[in-house]
C-alpha positions as CSV (number, residue, x, y, z in Angstrom):
1,M,123.6,71.2,162.1
2,K,119.9,72.1,162.4
3,T,120.9,75.6,163.2
4,H,123.3,75.8,160.2
5,L,120.4,74.3,157.9
6,K,118.0,76.9,159.1
7,F,120.5,79.6,158.5
8,V,121.1,78.4,154.8
9,G,117.4,78.0,154.4
10,L,116.8,81.6,155.5
11,L,119.6,82.8,153.4
12,L,118.2,80.9,150.3
13,L,114.7,82.4,151.1
14,A,116.0,85.9,151.4
15,I,118.1,85.4,148.2
16,T,114.9,84.2,146.3
17,F,113.0,86.9,147.6
18,L,115.4,89.7,146.6
19,S,115.8,88.1,143.2
20,C,112.1,87.9,142.6
21,K,111.6,91.7,143.7
22,K,111.5,93.7,140.5
23,D,113.0,97.1,140.3
24,K,110.6,99.7,138.9
25,I,112.0,101.2,135.7
26,E,111.4,105.0,135.5
27,I,110.6,106.0,131.9
28,P,111.7,109.6,131.6
29,V,108.7,111.9,130.9
30,K,109.5,114.0,127.9
31,P,108.4,117.6,128.7
32,V,105.8,119.1,126.9
33,Y,107.0,122.0,124.6
34,I,105.3,125.1,125.4
35,Q,105.2,127.9,122.5
36,Y,104.5,131.5,123.3
37,F,103.9,135.2,122.1
38,N,104.0,138.1,124.3
39,A,103.8,141.8,123.3
40,N,102.5,145.1,124.1
41,I,100.2,146.0,121.2
42,A,98.6,149.4,121.1
43,G,99.5,149.9,124.7
44,K,97.7,146.6,125.8
45,D,99.6,143.4,126.8
46,L,99.0,140.2,125.0
47,N,100.5,137.0,126.4
48,I,99.6,133.7,124.6
49,K,101.0,130.3,125.5
50,G,100.2,126.5,125.2
51,S,101.4,123.3,123.6
52,L,101.5,122.5,119.9
53,G,98.0,121.1,120.1
54,E,96.7,124.1,122.1
55,N,95.6,127.5,120.8
56,R,96.6,126.5,117.3
57,G,93.8,128.9,116.0
58,V,95.3,131.8,118.1
59,F,99.0,131.2,117.5
60,R,100.8,129.1,115.2
61,G,103.8,129.1,113.1
62,S,104.3,127.4,109.5
63,W,107.5,126.4,107.7
64,T,108.2,126.1,104.0
65,V,111.4,124.8,102.3
66,L,111.7,126.3,98.7
67,G,113.9,124.2,96.5
68,Y,115.6,125.7,93.5
69,G,116.7,124.1,90.3
70,N,120.4,124.6,91.2
71,G,120.1,122.2,94.4
72,T,119.9,125.0,97.0
73,D,117.0,125.8,99.2
74,K,115.7,128.6,101.4
75,D,113.6,128.4,104.4
76,L,110.4,130.6,104.8
77,Y,108.9,130.8,108.3
78,R,105.6,132.5,109.0
79,V,103.9,133.3,112.4
80,D,100.2,134.0,112.7
81,V,98.7,135.4,115.9
82,A,95.2,136.2,116.3
83,I,94.6,139.5,118.4
84,P,91.9,139.5,120.7
85,N,89.2,142.2,120.4
86,R,89.9,143.7,123.8
87,I,93.3,144.7,122.4
88,S,92.4,145.6,118.8
89,N,89.0,147.2,119.5
90,S,87.5,145.6,116.5
91,S,85.7,142.5,115.6
92,S,88.8,140.6,114.7
93,A,92.6,141.3,114.0
94,Q,95.4,139.1,112.9
95,L,99.1,139.8,113.1
96,S,101.4,138.0,110.6
97,F,105.0,138.0,109.9
98,Q,107.2,136.0,107.8
99,I,110.9,135.7,107.1
100,F,112.3,134.7,103.8
101,D,115.6,132.8,103.9
102,I,115.2,132.6,107.7
103,K,118.7,132.7,109.9
104,Q,119.5,133.6,113.2
105,K,119.8,137.5,112.9
106,P,117.9,140.7,112.8
107,Y,115.6,141.7,110.1
108,T,114.8,145.2,109.4
109,I,111.5,145.5,107.4
110,S,110.5,148.6,105.6
111,S,108.6,147.7,102.4
112,A,105.0,149.0,102.1
113,R,104.3,146.3,99.6
114,A,106.3,143.2,100.8
115,Y,103.2,141.7,102.7
116,L,101.6,141.3,99.1
117,E,104.6,139.1,98.0
118,S,104.7,135.6,98.7
119,F,108.4,135.2,99.1
120,S,109.4,138.1,101.2
121,S,110.2,139.1,104.8
122,N,107.1,141.2,106.0
123,I,105.1,142.0,108.9
124,Y,101.4,143.3,108.8
125,L,98.2,143.5,111.0
126,I,94.9,143.1,109.5
127,V,92.0,144.8,111.6
128,K,88.4,144.1,110.8
129,S,85.3,145.7,112.0
130,S,81.7,145.3,111.1
131,T,82.1,148.0,108.3
132,S,85.6,147.9,107.2
133,S,89.0,146.4,107.1
134,D,92.4,148.0,107.3
135,V,95.8,146.7,106.9
136,Y,98.8,148.0,108.9
137,T,102.2,147.3,107.6
138,T,105.7,148.7,107.3
139,S,106.7,151.9,105.2
140,E,109.6,153.0,103.4
141,L,108.8,156.5,104.6
142,K,109.2,155.6,108.3
143,K,111.5,153.6,110.7
144,P,111.9,150.0,109.8
145,F,110.2,147.4,111.9
146,V,112.8,144.9,113.4
147,V,112.1,141.2,113.7
148,N,115.2,139.6,115.4
149,I,115.3,135.7,115.0
150,T,117.4,134.9,118.1
151,K,116.7,131.0,117.8
152,Y,116.3,128.9,114.7
153,E,117.1,125.3,115.4
154,K,116.3,122.2,113.3
155,P,116.2,119.1,115.4
156,K,118.4,116.2,114.4
157,N,115.6,114.0,113.5
158,G,114.7,116.4,110.7
159,S,111.3,117.6,112.0
160,S,110.2,121.2,111.9
161,P,112.5,123.9,113.3
162,F,112.1,125.8,116.7
163,V,111.9,129.4,116.0
164,G,112.2,132.3,118.5
165,G,112.8,136.0,118.6
166,K,111.8,139.3,119.3
167,I,109.6,141.9,117.4
168,D,109.4,145.8,118.1
169,G,108.2,148.7,115.7
170,V,105.2,150.6,114.3
171,L,103.0,149.3,111.7
172,Y,101.1,152.1,109.5
173,N,97.7,152.0,108.0
174,T,98.1,151.5,104.2
175,K,95.2,154.1,103.7
176,N,96.5,156.6,106.0
177,L,100.1,157.0,107.4
178,Q,99.0,159.1,110.3
179,D,97.0,156.0,111.7
180,S,99.5,153.5,113.3
181,I,99.8,150.7,115.6
182,V,102.7,150.4,118.0
183,I,104.1,146.9,118.9
184,R,106.8,146.9,121.8
185,Y,108.6,144.2,123.8
186,G,107.5,141.3,121.5
187,V,109.0,138.1,122.2
188,F,107.9,134.5,120.8
189,E,109.0,131.1,120.3
190,V,107.0,128.6,118.2
191,R,107.4,125.4,116.5
192,F,105.4,124.7,113.3
């Protein structure tokens, strides 16, 4: 009987010990979203990446929804990229492109004045030196620049969209069409 009581006591002790042991609850770690911009600009490679909080002064997107009186709306998405002086050979350069009524599709841009309009699809590069400032953009007289939007996803929670795509083409100095900057193999993904 003593052996039986010892066995029952050990069994109760084991059950108590096992029931007191708490299982570790693993909370899945949400991966950090990394946005990026990679391109060959004027023969030099540019690779920028970072989380939403990193490199905001260097690379960022901005999203605007334009509502119309008839109840419809259109999305406008803009990407800004600061170009390092080792690539632009200037004191500062800024590449900007925006797509009006953005969808997942290619956009061919050729207007020389579109960058001056608020609600247009356009691309331009401003190059500043200590003595001058030049704007490079598309031209109706030249082959169109292609911005291909391959990703435009709005999360179900209603927050800002993920935008990704490719850019490829030539931008021309607005003062002299013989002066141009070639942008090749551009790929990007950004979220506001």
